[in-house]
N, C-alpha and C positions, 0 to 999 in steps of 0.2 A: 135263498137268494143273498141274505143277509152275509152267510158264509162263505159266499164266493165274492162278495165287496170286500171283506176283511182280507180274504187271503190275497186279492188283488192291491190292494193297499199296503199290504207286507211287502208283496213282491216290489211295488214302485220304490218304495224306502231301499228294500235291500241293493234296488239298482240304480239309485241316485248313490248308496254309500260306495258300491263298486266303482261306479266312473270318477269317485272323489278319488279314489286311493289311484285309478286308472292316471288321472291328471298328472298328479305329481307322490308318489309314495316315498316318505319319507320315514326311517327306524332311527329309533333312540331314544331321548329324554325329549320331555314335551318342550314346545318351542316358548321361548321366554319373549316377554314383548308385552307392548299396550294391551291393558286389560278396560274392556269398556262394554257393559252391557252382556258379559261374559262372551264378546268377540276378542278374541287375543289374534293381535298383528305383528308379525315377526320378521324383519329386514332379512332376506337369504344372500344375495349377491347383489354387485353392480360387475358388468362386463363389458368393457375392460375395468380393471383395479390396478394404477388408478385411471381414472378418464383422460384422455387425449385431449387437446383445443382442438376444434374444427371438426370433431368427428362424434359418431352417437355413441351412449351410454345407455345398454340394458339394466334397469332396474327390476328387482321381484322380491314379492313379500310371501309370505306363507300367511294365510286365512283360516285360524281354526274357530269353529263355531261350537260351542258349548251350550249352546240354548236348547232347552228341554222339548223345544217346537222348533216346527219348519216356518222359515221367513223367505220370505219371496223379493223382499226389498232391502236387499244387501248394497249400499251404494258407498262408492269412493271418490274423492277426489283430492286432488296433488297441487300442491302450491310448490312452483320450482321458480327463484330470481336467479337473473343474470351471475354466474355465465352459463346456467342451466336452461333452457330452453327447449320450449314446445313447437315441432314444425308447424306450418302451417296445415292446416285440415286436422292436426291431433288435438284430442279433447283432453282435458286433465280429469274430466269425470269418467269411472267408469261403475256399470252396475254388472255385479255377478249374479244377479238373477235369484233363482230359486236356491236355497240354501238350508239342509238339513244338519241339524244339531245331533252331535254324537258326543261321548263320552270318550270316545277314540283317540289321543293325541298323534296318532299316527295317520291320521284322516284330516286331510286340509285341502284348501283351495289354493291356487296360484295366482297372484294378482301381480301384473307385468305393466312398466311402463317404458317406453322408450325417449328419450331425450336428446338433443343436440347440444354439444358444448360448444360455447362461441370461439370464434379462430383465436381472438387475443385473450383468452382465459389465462390467468395467471396462475402459477402454483398454489395449492392450498386446499384447506377445506372447507365443503358449502352445504348447508343446512337445505332439505325440502322438507312438506311439512304434509302428513300424510292425515286427510281428515273422514272417518266414516262414518254411517246411519243405519240403525237397523230397524229405524222408524220407532225407536223409543229415545233418542237424543243423538246427539255428535260427541265424537271422539275425537282429538287431535292431538299428534306426537311428531316431534320432529327426528330427523334420520341423517346422519353426516355423509356426504358424497365428496370422494377426494378426487382432484385433479392435477395432475402431474402432466404439462404438455411435454412433446417429445421436441423441445427448443434446449438450447446449451446452456449452462448454468454452470456459472465461474465461481472458484474460491483459492484465496490464497495460499500457496504452497509453502516450501522452505525457502527461507531469504539467506542468501550467503554474500559476505562482504569480503571486498580485498581493499585493504587488511582487514584481517580477521574481527579486530578490536577497532571499532570507529570510535576515535577518541578528536575532543576539539582541535580544531585547527588543521583537519585532514583535507589533503587537494586530490581529485580526482578520484574519489572512492569511487568503486566498483560495487555496483547493486545487482544482485541475480536473483529474480523472483521465478518461482514456478507459478504458473498460472496452472488449474487443473479445471476441467469440464468435468463436471458430474451430472451435465442435463442428460437428456433422453435422443439428443439430436447433434449432429457436426454442427460446430461454428467455423463459417467462412470469412476470409479477409479482416483476421483479427489484429487490431491496432490498440496498442495500451499507451497513454498519457500520465505519466508519472507528476501529480501534483506534490510539490515538497512543501512541509512547515517550515515556520519561523526557524531560521538560524541554518537553512540548507538554501543552495543554490545551484542550479545546473551547470556542470564545469563547462559547457561551451554548446552550441546552439545545437538543437534536436537531441542532445544526450538525455532528455527526459521524456525520451519519445523510442517507442521501438515497434516493427511490426514483424508477427508472428505465423499469417498467412492461416491455415485451416490447423485448428485443434478438433480432433475428432471424439464422439463422445467416449467417457471415461480413459480421455488423454492427456496427455499434457505437454507443455511447452513452457521454455525460460526466457525472459524477457530479461534485458539487461540495461542498466543506465547507469552514468557517472555524475555524481555531484561534490559538490563543495561543501566542507563542515566549517561552519563560522568559528572564530577564534574563541569568541566568550559564551558559548554554549556551555550549557550546566548539563552533568550527567543527568540519566534517565530514559525513557519511552518515549519518542515523536511521534505523532499521526501523520501518517502520508495517505493520499489517497490515488486509487490506480482508475482511470476511466477507460472502460473497454468500450469500444464500438465494435462492432460485428454484424453478420450476416446470418440466417440461419440457413441450414441444408435446404433445399427444393422450396425455396421461398418464391414462390412466382412474381411477387410483388417487390422482390428485392429490397426489403425496407431493411435499412440499418437500425440496430437495437444499441442501447448503451447501458451498462452495467457498472458500478460505481463499488470498490471495494476499499476494504482499510487496508494499512500495512503500517505496522510498528517497526520503527527505525531506533535500536539501542544506541546510546552512546555512552561507553564505559568510563568509570574513573580512571584520571592517568594523571602521570605530571604534565605540567604546562610551563615549558622555558619562554620567558621573553626577555628583552633587552632593556633592562631598568635602567640604565645612565651609560654615557660616553665620555670619556675626557682622555686629554692627552698631555704628555709631558715632554717638552713646554707647553703651555697652552695655545699659544697662538706659532702654527705652524705656518714654515717661510720655506721659499724653493732652496733646496739645497740643505736644510737643517737634516738632523739626526733626533728620533722622538720615539717615546713609547704608546702605545695604542691602548687604554683601560677601558675593560668592558666591564659592568657588573650585569650579571645574569640572576632572575631572580625563577623561581619555581611558584607559578600562581595556581599551580592546579592541587586537586586532595590525594596523590598518591605522592612518595620518594621519589627521586630520580637517581639513581646509580650512576658512576662513572660519567660524569658530564664533562662534555668538551666543546669548545668553540672552535671553528674553522673558517679561515677566511677565504673567498672567494674573489679575486684581484680580475677585474678586467684590464687587458691590454693595452687600453687606450690611457689608462689611469695612472698618474706620475707617483705611484710606490712602488717601493722594494721592501719586502718583508722578509728578515731574518728568518722567521719561521711563521709558517701559514697556521698552525693550530697550538692550541693551548687546552693544558686539564686543569679542571677545576675542581672533581671532586662529587660528592655526595651532598645534595641537595634536598632537605626536607620540605613538606609544603609549607611556605612562607617565607624561607629562606633564601638568600643570596650569597653569591659565590663569584672572585673575579678571574677574568683571563687577561695576561697580558700579553702583547707582541710587540717586538721591536722593529721600526722602518726606516728607509731613509725617503726624504722627499726630494726627487727629482730638481736639478738646478734649475730646469728651463719649465720648472712647473708654472701654469698658468694661476692665476689668484682666484680659487673659486670654490664653492663646496662641491665635493664628490660623495656620491653613492657607492658603497660599497655591500656586497653581500656577503654574509655570515650564514652560517649554519651552527646550531645549537642540538646536540644530539646527545641523549642517556638512554637509561636502561631500565624501564617498571618493573614493578614486583612480579612479573609473568615472565621477567626475563626477554621481552620484546621491547626493541630498541624504539624510540621514537626520535623524530626529528622534527625540529621546526626552521624554516626558511627565516630571515630577519632582513632588512635593510638597515644600516647605520652611516650618519655623514660623518666625513672627513673634510674639514674646511683648511684651504691652503690662503693666508693672509697676504697681503703686501709687504714687500723690505718698510720698515719704518725709517721714517725720513732721518737725514744724517748717517744715515748708514753707507758704507763704502758701495755696497751694494745699489743704493736706490739713483736716481737720475739726478735729483739735485745734488746728492755728495760727487757723484762722478764729473758733473760738470764744473763744481769748485775744484775738485783735483785739476780738472783740465784748465781753469782759470789761473790757478796760483801756478801752473807749471810752465805755463806761457808768459806769465808775469817774470819769474825768474830766468826763464830762457833769453828774455829780452834784456836784461838787465845785465847778465853776463858778454850778450852779445857786445851791446855798447862799452862796457867797461874793457873790453879785450879791442876794440878797434880804439879808444884812448889810450893804449899803452903800445899800439902801434905807430902812433903819432909821434 
């Protein structure tokens, strides 16, 4: 009788081992994991990896029991926090029931949980905590779960500018920025707003906005903006921000999302030409006078300027006729000044007032790039001085004297006739 009972016990143990192997046989190295009362728990997999928002993720562990005795109370509890959720009716508690200890690392049990990922889960790593009890105490360990939603995700690609080298006092600079979608889903109705840093302004209305439409996953499109660079800006990198609004593909709620990215705008060292002073010879310009126009040009930048020249752009309505419209100055080192001189004639019918002339200052930097600066300078025509033959009072005096002389000779002539 005892022999029969012994044979049944041995047969039962062999059956349990056989069933354990059939559950999930894995061959290779012994599992590594948390050790608690000689119960080892090793994380096997998450499916899918990474998990997607709004969908389920299956979590599996292998449980290796190296106890020398059989246990019928192998319990597990899983704590999961947002965005990993248990569905209604699912329990965080599981009991593997009867467990036979073994020294064979190839024999283990499979622990399985199924969780749901929240709809608005963000990309990241989230921990779940597994606790188990063999009846002799509790053991606890955290395991990382990876979430990467099938949503659009943007990064800034290459920035191309025109002119290629951005310097101070650049007008209507073209900024072309690649917007790359590295997410797991398409982005629809993509719109970009460029927030410029201090020292920059949009060139005209809506030149700081662009509409790109659909950017597919692993795709890219180029946003184009136009900006003016301040005259007094210093060299360096300036941080702008791109505000991207878009809608994820197949989003039934049609929710628009926003993502903000940083954009570095480089300002390079360069010469910077300004009009330091303007004088004329003679000092007072009057209608009909011949004069010279003296302009002092200064390089306030941090790079030398070669072949500096000045050119005047006269409006047809302005009463000046220039002998030459340009003059060569030469090389200007940083902080150095030079003069340009132009001869001109003031129209005889010129009105006495201040006129504003556009001039162009041009040079070449140390990279053989032409740098151009547009400036405005004043020229003032003053009234003719009192007592001048051209003045009203002078003309009146001439007329009066002439009349007196004519009257005198007229009377004298009549006297001789008598």
